[in-house]
Phi, psi and omega in degrees: 000118180286145180249150174080182175283152173283147178291146185280332173256205180285328178239167177288159172284150174278170180303314184294320175296320173300316179292325180295320176298320178299310181303314177297321177290330175287329172295321182276347185285156177285146177287159180289152182281139182263123182270129177254124181264154176286146182292145179256122181289106187267002177293150174298164180296320182300316186289322179296331183281322186292313196296311176299327185293317182294325182292314179295329174293318176297313180295321176307308178303318180294321179293329176293317180293322175297313175300317174296339176269356176293139173291157181305329186292336182253015178288339179255012178279175180286341179285315183293319177302320180292318178302316182293325181288328177293314184298326179284351181294136183272076183285341177300312183299320179291315178295335178291330186284132180249119189290154180292154180273332171087162182058036180077007183261014181294000000 
């Protein structure tokens, strides 16, 4: 029972010829697809809670400064109303909440 492929020509290929064919085939083949995995946020739950809370408090302070800089003629506009609503949010109460650490470490 014969094993392997039959030679294409009259004689079998030498090791160098076989290697040259392999390298040529590798150059013409398509590159493999790269699978990109989503980045995992490795921060703790408390850190993930504190970062957006601090951002919201910073934005609230910016909105307060913006409202103070508005001229009197724009104090009754929709922009001023939105700024006042943002300033009235109680972000201190939200920042005081501490999320549970989990796994019995509470």
